TIMI-2910 file (N, C-alpha, C, CB; in pm, 1 decimal, decimal comma, always signed):
<rs>
+----------+----------+----------+----------+----------+----------+----------+----------+----------+----------+----------+----------+------+
!      n_x !      n_y !      n_z !     ca_x !     ca_y !     ca_z !      c_x !      c_y !      c_z !     cb_x !     cb_y !     cb_z ! resn !
+----------+----------+----------+----------+----------+----------+----------+----------+----------+----------+----------+----------+------+
! +12027,4 ! +12678,7 ! +10741,3 ! +11975,5 ! +12716,3 ! +10596,8 ! +11822,3 ! +12671,5 ! +10646,4 ! +12055,7 ! +12617,8 ! +10440,9 !  Met !
! +11755,6 ! +12803,0 ! +10531,7 ! +11611,1 ! +12748,4 ! +10607,0 ! +11582,0 ! +12797,2 ! +10434,8 ! +11511,3 ! +12848,7 ! +10793,3 !  Thr !
! +11532,4 ! +12653,8 ! +10315,4 ! +11516,1 ! +12630,0 ! +10186,8 ! +11386,6 ! +12594,2 ! +10176,9 ! +11602,4 ! +12539,8 ! +10133,7 !  Ile !
! +11293,5 ! +12710,1 ! +10111,8 ! +11110,0 ! +12741,9 ! +10121,6 ! +11111,4 ! +12793,4 !  +9949,7 ! +11039,8 ! +12915,8 ! +10275,5 !  Lys !
! +11002,2 ! +12791,7 !  +9962,4 ! +10878,5 ! +12792,5 !  +9831,1 ! +10860,8 ! +12930,9 !  +9863,1 ! +10711,8 ! +12681,5 !  +9839,0 !  Ile !
! +10894,1 ! +13077,2 !  +9812,8 ! +10771,5 ! +13196,1 !  +9842,4 ! +10736,3 ! +13220,8 !  +9670,7 ! +10844,1 ! +13379,0 !  +9945,4 !  Ala !
! +10579,2 ! +13182,7 !  +9742,8 ! +10514,6 ! +13266,2 !  +9600,5 ! +10517,2 ! +13423,6 !  +9620,4 ! +10336,2 ! +13223,1 !  +9569,6 !  Leu !
! +10541,9 ! +13410,8 !  +9527,0 ! +10504,9 ! +13638,6 !  +9483,1 ! +10458,3 ! +13655,9 !  +9395,0 ! +10621,6 ! +13765,7 !  +9447,6 !  Leu !
! +10412,7 ! +13791,4 !  +9470,8 ! +10301,3 ! +13868,2 !  +9375,8 ! +10277,3 ! +13834,9 !  +9272,5 ! +10315,6 ! +13983,5 !  +9345,4 !  Arg !
! +10377,3 ! +13822,1 !  +9196,7 ! +10386,7 ! +13814,0 !  +9037,6 ! +10359,5 ! +13651,6 !  +8967,5 ! +10553,9 ! +13868,3 !  +8995,3 !  Ser !
! +10343,7 ! +13550,3 !  +9070,8 ! +10276,9 ! +13429,5 !  +9099,9 ! +10395,6 ! +13369,5 !  +9034,3 ! +10118,5 ! +13398,6 !  +9045,0 !  Gly !
! +10515,0 ! +13393,2 !  +9068,6 ! +10706,3 ! +13343,4 !  +9042,0 ! +10635,4 ! +13203,5 !  +9108,1 ! +10894,2 ! +13453,4 !  +9167,8 !  Glu !
! +10715,7 ! +13095,2 !  +9144,2 ! +10721,3 ! +13044,1 !  +9290,7 ! +10881,9 ! +13021,1 !  +9275,8 ! +10613,7 ! +12890,1 !  +9335,0 !  Arg !
! +10949,8 ! +13045,0 !  +9365,9 ! +11079,3 ! +13111,7 !  +9392,5 ! +11190,2 ! +13014,2 !  +9494,2 ! +11038,4 ! +13261,9 !  +9469,5 !  Val !
! +11251,1 ! +12881,2 !  +9490,1 ! +11314,8 ! +12836,5 !  +9581,8 ! +11471,2 ! +12904,0 !  +9580,4 ! +11302,0 ! +12690,6 !  +9568,9 !  Ile !
! +11500,9 ! +12881,4 !  +9755,0 ! +11568,5 ! +12961,9 !  +9835,7 ! +11617,3 ! +12909,7 !  +9955,6 ! +11499,9 ! +13060,1 !  +9860,1 !  Ser !
! +11744,8 ! +12974,3 ! +10015,2 ! +11776,0 ! +12947,4 ! +10098,0 ! +11695,3 ! +13139,8 ! +10159,7 ! +11939,8 ! +12878,2 ! +10089,3 !  Asp !
! +11650,5 ! +13091,3 ! +10263,2 ! +11531,0 ! +13258,3 ! +10274,4 ! +11643,1 ! +13275,5 ! +10395,7 ! +11285,7 ! +13252,1 ! +10336,0 !  Ile !
! +11675,5 ! +13394,8 ! +10457,6 ! +11677,9 ! +13484,9 ! +10530,2 ! +11562,3 ! +13567,2 ! +10549,9 ! +11766,3 ! +13540,7 ! +10498,9 !  Gln !
! +11515,1 ! +13598,8 ! +10704,0 ! +11461,7 ! +13753,7 ! +10737,1 ! +11560,8 ! +13883,8 ! +10764,7 ! +11377,9 ! +13743,7 ! +10870,8 !  Glu !
! +11502,1 ! +13987,3 ! +10654,1 ! +11560,0 ! +14079,2 ! +10708,0 ! +11411,6 ! +14185,5 ! +10805,0 ! +11654,6 ! +14153,5 ! +10570,8 !  Met !
! +11538,6 ! +14174,0 ! +10898,5 ! +11475,9 ! +14264,7 ! +11060,0 ! +11503,3 ! +14396,3 ! +11064,4 ! +11547,2 ! +14217,7 ! +11212,0 !  Val !
! +11434,7 ! +14447,3 ! +11130,5 ! +11491,4 ! +14630,6 ! +11153,2 ! +11320,0 ! +14562,2 ! +11243,4 ! +11511,1 ! +14824,2 ! +10956,8 !  Val !
! +11434,5 ! +14646,4 ! +11367,1 ! +11368,8 ! +14654,8 ! +11483,3 ! +11288,2 ! +14570,1 ! +11566,3 ! +11313,5 ! +14728,2 ! +11467,9 !  Ser !
! +11339,3 ! +14490,7 ! +11520,8 ! +11245,4 ! +14316,3 ! +11529,7 ! +11171,5 ! +14275,4 ! +11490,0 ! +11189,6 ! +14264,9 ! +11609,1 !  Glu !
! +11110,7 ! +14369,8 ! +11386,5 ! +11014,8 ! +14379,6 ! +11285,0 ! +11087,0 ! +14305,1 ! +11109,4 ! +10975,5 ! +14566,3 ! +11284,8 !  Lys !
! +11005,4 ! +14175,1 ! +11085,0 ! +11009,2 ! +14109,9 ! +10943,0 ! +11002,4 ! +14260,4 ! +10856,2 ! +10857,7 ! +13984,0 ! +10908,5 !  Thr !
! +11092,5 ! +14311,1 ! +10755,9 ! +11039,2 ! +14349,9 ! +10679,4 ! +11027,5 ! +14318,3 ! +10495,5 ! +11070,8 ! +14441,0 ! +10722,9 !  Ile !
! +11104,5 ! +14281,2 ! +10521,3 ! +11125,4 ! +14151,7 ! +10312,1 ! +11218,6 ! +13993,3 ! +10399,9 ! +11346,4 ! +14288,2 ! +10094,7 !  Gly !
! +11328,3 ! +13918,9 ! +10283,0 ! +11371,0 ! +13856,7 ! +10302,3 ! +11488,3 ! +13894,8 ! +10241,9 ! +11314,1 ! +13772,5 ! +10294,0 !  Tyr !
! +11596,9 ! +13803,7 ! +10197,3 ! +11674,1 ! +13815,2 ! +10147,6 ! +11650,9 ! +13647,4 ! +10100,4 ! +11782,3 ! +13884,5 ! +10218,9 !  Phe !
! +11657,2 ! +13643,6 !  +9983,9 ! +11745,3 ! +13518,0 !  +9903,1 ! +11853,8 ! +13471,8 !  +9859,4 ! +11726,4 ! +13500,3 !  +9825,0 !  Phe !
! +11893,1 ! +13376,0 !  +9863,8 ! +12057,1 ! +13298,8 !  +9865,9 ! +12004,6 ! +13251,0 !  +9766,0 ! +12133,1 ! +13185,9 !  +9990,5 !  Asn !
! +12127,3 ! +13249,3 !  +9657,0 ! +12056,1 ! +13143,6 !  +9528,5 ! +11949,6 ! +13090,7 !  +9463,9 ! +12073,1 ! +13059,2 !  +9534,2 !  Lys !
! +11841,6 ! +13244,2 !  +9480,6 ! +11708,1 ! +13184,8 !  +9376,8 ! +11675,9 ! +13128,6 !  +9302,1 ! +11657,8 ! +13220,0 !  +9325,7 !  Pro !
! +11551,3 ! +13041,3 !  +9283,8 ! +11618,8 ! +13011,5 !  +9135,8 ! +11428,8 ! +13004,5 !  +9084,1 ! +11757,1 ! +12814,2 !  +9115,5 !  Cys !
! +11362,7 ! +12959,5 !  +8959,9 ! +11272,3 ! +12917,3 !  +8933,2 ! +11218,4 ! +12851,0 !  +8972,3 ! +11270,0 ! +12900,1 !  +8875,2 !  Leu !
! +11079,8 ! +12816,4 !  +8993,4 ! +11014,3 ! +12651,6 !  +8954,8 ! +10895,3 ! +12631,5 !  +8874,2 ! +10968,5 ! +12572,9 !  +9083,1 !  Val !
! +10917,1 ! +12545,7 !  +8829,2 ! +10847,4 ! +12537,7 !  +8713,5 ! +10783,5 ! +12440,5 !  +8691,8 ! +10906,9 ! +12551,4 !  +8623,1 !  Ser !
! +10685,4 ! +12401,8 !  +8694,8 ! +10664,7 ! +12245,7 !  +8696,4 ! +10553,6 ! +12199,1 !  +8546,9 ! +10576,6 ! +12201,3 !  +8873,7 !  Thr !
! +10585,7 ! +12062,3 !  +8523,4 ! +10452,9 ! +12016,1 !  +8390,8 ! +10405,0 ! +11896,6 !  +8443,3 ! +10509,9 ! +11976,8 !  +8207,4 !  Arg !
! +10345,7 ! +11854,0 !  +8369,0 ! +10330,0 ! +11733,2 !  +8365,6 ! +10304,2 ! +11598,6 !  +8184,0 ! +10209,7 ! +11753,4 !  +8467,7 !  Lys !
! +10392,3 ! +11578,9 !  +8231,4 ! +10457,4 ! +11490,0 !  +8090,2 ! +10365,4 ! +11418,5 !  +8104,3 ! +10610,2 ! +11407,8 !  +8077,1 !  Pro !
! +10302,1 ! +11407,0 !  +7913,9 ! +10146,0 ! +11273,8 !  +7895,0 ! +10315,8 ! +11108,8 !  +7901,2 !  +9988,4 ! +11300,4 !  +7599,0 !  Ala !
! +10440,6 ! +11150,9 !  +7900,7 ! +10459,1 ! +11037,9 !  +7921,0 ! +10480,0 ! +10973,6 !  +8068,2 ! +10547,7 ! +11021,7 !  +7846,0 !  Ser !
! +10474,3 ! +11039,7 !  +8177,3 ! +10520,4 ! +11027,2 !  +8250,0 ! +10409,7 ! +10947,0 !  +8384,4 ! +10582,1 ! +11146,5 !  +8248,3 !  Asn !
! +10458,0 ! +10849,0 !  +8457,7 ! +10290,9 ! +10721,1 !  +8498,7 ! +10191,8 ! +10868,7 !  +8580,2 ! +10345,5 ! +10513,1 !  +8695,4 !  Pro !
! +10047,8 ! +10837,7 !  +8564,6 !  +9966,3 ! +10919,9 !  +8678,8 ! +10004,3 ! +10976,2 !  +8804,1 !  +9876,9 ! +10851,5 !  +8720,9 !  Pro !
!  +9978,1 ! +11115,7 !  +8830,3 ! +10020,3 ! +11156,8 !  +8968,4 ! +10162,6 ! +11188,7 !  +8984,5 !  +9989,2 ! +11052,3 !  +9064,4 !  Gly !
! +10226,6 ! +11229,7 !  +8839,9 ! +10418,7 ! +11249,8 !  +8883,8 ! +10367,3 ! +11414,1 !  +8752,4 ! +10613,1 ! +11038,5 !  +8789,7 !  Ser !
! +10501,9 ! +11471,1 !  +8812,2 ! +10532,0 ! +11570,9 !  +8753,8 ! +10639,9 ! +11625,3 !  +8712,0 ! +10496,7 ! +11627,4 !  +8796,5 !  Phe !
! +10656,0 ! +11724,8 !  +8592,7 ! +10827,4 ! +11712,0 !  +8596,5 ! +10880,2 ! +11890,1 !  +8657,7 ! +10904,7 ! +11668,4 !  +8383,7 !  Gln !
! +11026,9 ! +11875,3 !  +8745,2 ! +11006,2 ! +12019,3 !  +8806,5 ! +11152,0 ! +12050,7 !  +8704,3 ! +11012,6 ! +12044,2 !  +9022,7 !  Ile !
! +11161,4 ! +12177,6 !  +8643,9 ! +11269,4 ! +12270,5 !  +8638,1 ! +11303,8 ! +12387,9 !  +8741,4 ! +11252,3 ! +12326,1 !  +8523,7 !  Lys !
! +11420,3 ! +12376,6 !  +8744,3 ! +11482,4 ! +12480,6 !  +8794,9 ! +11567,5 ! +12528,1 !  +8741,9 ! +11517,9 ! +12469,7 !  +8886,6 !  Leu !
! +11502,6 ! +12710,9 !  +8722,6 ! +11615,5 ! +12806,5 !  +8629,1 ! +11650,1 ! +12947,0 !  +8710,9 ! +11538,7 ! +12857,4 !  +8458,6 !  Ala !
! +11750,6 ! +13004,8 !  +8714,8 ! +11858,1 ! +13126,2 !  +8811,5 ! +11724,9 ! +13230,9 !  +8788,7 ! +12066,3 ! +13199,4 !  +8719,0 !  Pro !
! +11670,8 ! +13273,3 !  +8891,4 ! +11582,7 ! +13380,6 !  +8884,1 ! +11582,5 ! +13489,6 !  +8817,7 ! +11569,6 ! +13416,6 !  +8971,7 !  Trp !
! +11660,9 ! +13542,0 !  +8845,2 ! +11718,5 ! +13679,8 !  +8817,1 ! +11859,5 ! +13670,6 !  +8720,0 ! +11754,5 ! +13753,5 !  +8969,7 !  Ile !
! +11875,2 ! +13586,9 !  +8626,2 ! +11985,5 ! +13530,7 !  +8502,2 ! +12095,2 ! +13646,7 !  +8488,3 ! +11900,5 ! +13506,4 !  +8328,9 !  Pro !
! +12073,4 ! +13776,3 !  +8509,4 ! +12143,2 ! +13872,0 !  +8510,4 ! +12168,4 ! +13955,5 !  +8592,2 ! +12124,1 ! +13914,2 !  +8446,9 !  Val !
! +12205,7 ! +13903,9 !  +8683,7 ! +12300,5 ! +14018,6 !  +8803,3 ! +12409,7 ! +13894,3 !  +8820,9 ! +12196,8 ! +14084,4 !  +9003,4 !  Thr !
! +12506,1 ! +13916,7 !  +8952,5 ! +12587,5 ! +13917,4 !  +8949,6 ! +12553,4 ! +13881,7 !  +9123,7 ! +12652,0 ! +14019,2 !  +8870,6 !  Lys !
! +12482,3 ! +13923,6 !  +9189,9 ! +12441,5 ! +13879,0 !  +9315,8 ! +12369,0 ! +13776,6 !  +9337,1 ! +12387,9 ! +13957,2 !  +9370,4 !  Gln !
! +12420,2 ! +13726,0 !  +9459,0 ! +12416,2 ! +13583,7 !  +9493,8 ! +12269,1 ! +13593,2 !  +9633,2 ! +12611,0 ! +13524,3 !  +9560,4 !  Thr !
! +12256,5 ! +13695,5 !  +9711,8 ! +12225,5 ! +13688,2 !  +9789,0 ! +12097,3 ! +13813,7 !  +9784,4 ! +12333,5 ! +13674,8 !  +9863,5 !  Lys !
! +11957,5 ! +13831,8 !  +9687,1 ! +11845,3 ! +13901,6 !  +9669,0 ! +11819,9 ! +13919,5 !  +9796,6 ! +11741,5 ! +13845,3 !  +9591,1 !  Ile !
! +11755,2 ! +14130,3 !  +9877,2 ! +11653,1 ! +14127,8 !  +9922,1 ! +11513,7 ! +14130,7 !  +9824,7 ! +11669,8 ! +14219,3 ! +10003,9 !  Pro !
! +11413,1 ! +14081,3 !  +9919,6 ! +11235,0 ! +14055,5 !  +9837,1 ! +11175,7 ! +14185,4 !  +9994,7 ! +11127,1 ! +13778,7 !  +9848,7 !  Val !
! +11108,3 ! +14245,1 !  +9956,2 ! +11030,0 ! +14346,2 !  +9973,9 ! +10936,7 ! +14252,1 ! +10087,4 ! +10959,3 ! +14412,4 !  +9824,8 !  Ile !
! +10857,4 ! +14276,8 ! +10166,2 ! +10704,0 ! +14149,8 ! +10255,4 ! +10664,4 ! +14201,8 ! +10126,1 ! +10569,7 ! +14185,7 ! +10451,9 !  Asn !
! +10592,8 ! +14327,6 ! +10087,5 ! +10478,7 ! +14308,7 ! +10014,7 ! +10492,1 ! +14244,3 !  +9884,3 ! +10419,7 ! +14425,2 !  +9999,6 !  Asp !
! +10546,7 ! +14158,6 !  +9770,2 ! +10627,4 ! +14094,3 !  +9717,6 ! +10545,9 ! +13928,2 !  +9761,1 ! +10784,7 ! +14143,0 !  +9772,9 !  Trp !
! +10563,3 ! +13887,1 !  +9846,3 ! +10563,5 ! +13728,6 !  +9921,2 ! +10429,2 ! +13745,6 !  +9959,8 ! +10679,3 ! +13688,0 ! +10066,8 !  Val !
! +10388,3 ! +13617,5 !  +9884,8 ! +10202,7 ! +13632,7 !  +9924,2 ! +10211,0 ! +13502,1 !  +9995,5 ! +10056,4 ! +13632,9 !  +9767,5 !  Val !
! +10350,8 ! +13414,2 ! +10017,9 ! +10387,9 ! +13295,8 ! +10139,1 ! +10490,0 ! +13202,8 ! +10132,5 ! +10283,4 ! +13205,4 ! +10161,2 !  Thr !
! +10500,7 ! +13204,0 ! +10188,7 ! +10597,8 ! +13069,3 ! +10190,8 ! +10539,5 ! +12968,4 ! +10284,4 ! +10756,7 ! +13101,1 ! +10244,3 !  Leu !
! +10663,3 ! +12818,4 ! +10187,2 ! +10639,8 ! +12657,9 ! +10225,5 ! +10744,8 ! +12616,8 ! +10244,4 ! +10578,1 ! +12563,0 ! +10133,2 !  Val !
! +10730,5 ! +12493,5 ! +10276,7 ! +10850,8 ! +12398,5 ! +10278,8 ! +10786,9 ! +12353,6 ! +10125,1 ! +10868,1 ! +12261,9 ! +10429,9 !  Asp !
! +10891,3 ! +12323,3 ! +10050,0 ! +10922,3 ! +12263,7 !  +9952,7 ! +10932,6 ! +12081,2 !  +9973,0 ! +11044,9 ! +12338,2 !  +9915,8 !  Pro !
! +10859,4 ! +11950,0 !  +9905,6 ! +10918,8 ! +11881,6 !  +9917,8 ! +11020,3 ! +11776,2 !  +9905,8 ! +10885,4 ! +11888,4 !  +9927,3 !  Ile !
! +11068,0 ! +11703,5 !  +9924,5 ! +11227,1 ! +11637,1 !  +9997,7 ! +11260,0 ! +11625,8 !  +9820,8 ! +11226,3 ! +11427,3 ! +10132,7 !  Asp !
! +11231,4 ! +11570,4 !  +9701,7 ! +11262,4 ! +11588,5 !  +9619,7 ! +11370,9 ! +11658,5 !  +9582,8 ! +11191,9 ! +11606,2 !  +9591,9 !  Asp !
! +11214,9 ! +11773,0 !  +9634,7 ! +11259,6 ! +11917,1 !  +9500,5 ! +11419,1 ! +11966,8 !  +9646,6 ! +11037,1 ! +12134,9 !  +9466,2 !  Leu !
! +11368,7 ! +12020,0 !  +9742,9 ! +11473,7 ! +11990,0 !  +9856,6 ! +11619,4 ! +11911,9 !  +9770,3 ! +11387,8 ! +11865,7 !  +9990,0 !  Val !
! +11678,2 ! +11796,5 !  +9747,1 ! +11758,6 ! +11772,8 !  +9721,0 ! +11811,2 ! +11838,7 !  +9572,5 ! +11745,3 ! +11662,3 !  +9748,5 !  Lys !
! +11719,8 ! +11791,2 !  +9551,2 ! +11733,7 ! +11878,1 !  +9360,1 ! +11821,3 ! +12041,9 !  +9384,6 ! +11499,3 ! +11938,4 !  +9269,3 !  Met !
! +11736,0 ! +12129,1 !  +9420,5 ! +11809,9 ! +12224,2 !  +9449,5 ! +11959,9 ! +12180,3 !  +9558,8 ! +11702,9 ! +12323,7 !  +9508,8 !  Tyr !
! +11928,0 ! +12181,9 !  +9640,9 ! +12101,7 ! +12122,8 !  +9679,6 ! +12178,8 ! +12123,6 !  +9614,9 ! +12136,6 ! +12005,8 !  +9709,2 !  Lys !
! +12116,5 ! +11985,2 !  +9549,1 ! +12237,4 ! +11931,2 !  +9450,5 ! +12327,7 ! +12047,5 !  +9351,4 ! +12159,3 ! +11819,7 !  +9337,9 !  Thr !
! +12199,1 ! +12076,7 !  +9272,5 ! +12254,5 ! +12127,3 !  +9134,3 ! +12272,1 ! +12256,1 !  +9189,3 ! +12156,6 ! +12118,2 !  +8989,7 !  Gln !
! +12217,8 ! +12362,7 !  +9264,8 ! +12235,7 ! +12504,1 !  +9272,8 ! +12337,3 ! +12515,6 !  +9412,0 ! +12076,6 ! +12588,1 !  +9284,6 !  Ile !
! +12306,9 ! +12469,3 !  +9534,8 ! +12383,6 ! +12504,6 !  +9623,8 ! +12511,8 ! +12368,6 !  +9647,7 ! +12282,4 ! +12542,4 !  +9748,7 !  Leu !
! +12532,1 ! +12307,8 !  +9575,7 ! +12629,3 ! +12189,5 !  +9539,2 ! +12679,1 ! +12120,8 !  +9620,2 ! +12728,0 ! +12215,9 !  +9479,3 !  Gly !
! +12578,2 ! +12071,7 !  +9700,9 ! +12644,8 ! +11975,7 !  +9859,1 ! +12605,5 ! +11894,1 !  +9798,3 ! +12594,5 ! +11977,9 ! +10035,5 !  Asp !
! +12589,6 ! +11806,1 !  +9674,6 ! +12585,2 ! +11634,1 !  +9725,2 ! +12667,9 ! +11615,0 !  +9537,9 ! +12344,6 ! +11527,2 !  +9771,8 !  Asp !
! +12801,9 ! +11520,7 !  +9606,7 ! +12805,2 ! +11541,6 !  +9395,0 ! +12776,2 ! +11400,8 !  +9354,3 ! +13001,3 ! +11592,9 !  +9295,9 !  Lys !
! +12672,6 ! +11339,4 !  +9351,8 ! +12543,3 ! +11313,8 !  +9303,2 ! +12492,1 ! +11395,7 !  +9148,6 ! +12451,2 ! +11357,0 !  +9428,6 !  Asn !
! +12480,4 ! +11413,9 !  +9045,6 ! +12415,5 ! +11465,4 !  +8979,0 ! +12269,7 ! +11421,1 !  +8956,4 ! +12481,6 ! +11470,4 !  +8892,8 !  Glu !
! +12205,0 ! +11490,1 !  +8987,9 ! +12015,3 ! +11458,0 !  +8924,8 ! +11952,4 ! +11590,2 !  +8784,5 ! +11866,6 ! +11500,2 !  +9122,7 !  Ile !
! +11897,6 ! +11469,5 !  +8740,8 ! +11879,0 ! +11551,3 !  +8570,8 ! +11796,1 ! +11691,0 !  +8613,8 ! +11754,4 ! +11435,4 !  +8426,7 !  Asp !
! +11797,0 ! +11807,8 !  +8509,7 ! +11712,5 ! +11912,3 !  +8595,9 ! +11593,5 ! +11934,1 !  +8561,8 ! +11760,5 ! +12036,4 !  +8601,5 !  Gln !
! +11612,3 ! +11777,3 !  +8478,9 ! +11381,3 ! +11804,0 !  +8451,0 ! +11355,6 ! +11659,3 !  +8543,7 ! +11273,1 ! +11768,6 !  +8186,2 !  Asn !
! +11407,3 ! +11677,1 !  +8612,8 ! +11354,7 ! +11532,9 !  +8748,9 ! +11182,2 ! +11539,7 !  +8723,7 ! +11402,4 ! +11591,9 !  +8986,9 !  Asp !
! +11156,0 ! +11424,3 !  +8732,3 ! +10981,1 ! +11340,4 !  +8772,2 ! +11002,2 ! +11336,6 !  +8904,5 ! +10934,2 ! +11155,2 !  +8709,2 !  Ser !
! +10904,9 ! +11448,9 !  +8984,4 ! +10849,6 ! +11390,5 !  +9103,7 ! +10740,4 ! +11354,7 !  +9112,1 ! +10855,2 ! +11449,9 !  +9192,6 !  Val !
! +10716,1 ! +11215,6 !  +9224,2 ! +10536,6 ! +11173,0 !  +9265,1 ! +10518,8 ! +11290,1 !  +9322,5 ! +10486,4 ! +11029,6 !  +9384,3 !  Asp !
! +10366,7 ! +11380,2 !  +9254,4 ! +10285,6 ! +11433,4 !  +9342,8 ! +10289,6 ! +11380,0 !  +9437,5 ! +10180,5 ! +11445,7 !  +9317,7 !  Glu !
! +10282,9 ! +11278,9 !  +9531,1 ! +10173,8 ! +11222,2 !  +9564,1 ! +10290,2 ! +11199,4 !  +9726,7 ! +10098,2 ! +11076,5 !  +9441,9 !  Gln !
! +10408,2 ! +11243,0 !  +9740,2 ! +10519,3 ! +11256,8 !  +9815,4 ! +10504,5 ! +11291,2 !  +9971,3 ! +10593,0 ! +11353,6 !  +9750,4 !  Ser !
! +10552,2 ! +11384,9 !  +9940,1 ! +10479,0 ! +11488,5 ! +10080,3 ! +10380,5 ! +11598,0 ! +10067,8 ! +10587,7 ! +11573,9 ! +10153,9 !  Asp !
! +10302,8 ! +11618,2 !  +9940,6 ! +10195,7 ! +11732,6 !  +9911,9 ! +10055,1 ! +11683,9 !  +9948,8 ! +10194,4 ! +11777,4 !  +9751,6 !  Ser !
! +10044,9 ! +11553,4 !  +9950,8 !  +9991,7 ! +11546,6 ! +10068,6 !  +9921,1 ! +11474,2 ! +10165,1 !  +9953,7 ! +11600,5 ! +10063,8 !  Asp !
! +10046,5 ! +11478,8 ! +10226,3 ! +10076,9 ! +11485,2 ! +10409,0 ! +10038,3 ! +11599,5 ! +10445,1 ! +10235,4 ! +11474,4 ! +10471,5 !  Gln !
!  +9956,2 ! +11586,6 ! +10612,5 !  +9921,2 ! +11691,8 ! +10699,2 !  +9938,5 ! +11714,0 ! +10787,7 !  +9848,9 ! +11712,8 ! +10715,7 !  Ser !
! +10044,3 ! +11842,9 ! +10810,2 ! +10096,2 ! +11839,5 ! +11004,3 ! +10044,0 ! +11775,1 ! +11071,5 ! +10082,5 ! +11951,8 ! +11098,8 !  Asp !
+----------+----------+----------+----------+----------+----------+----------+----------+----------+----------+----------+----------+------+
</rs>
């Protein structure tokens, strides 16, 4: 399982279990399994340096859970912060029985400021 955030040409940030779509040893696109839009906002009531994250179905009117996306639409793929991975696994994949509020607050400093 490879959970990534894809930034699309449309500006949408999509978190998903992403698999490469390969033809003749060349990646031509990706399969997004159970994709969700990631939206963030900084509410006034939270401490400085934190924000709220909301997950919503990427294409809510489809029965498909595995959606093909061609290479040309993907600007970049990045690793999400640990709190977002946990939120996605719990809410979307059902990996954990502990429920998390859909509008979780996340400390902006957690993993995003670390360099590899």
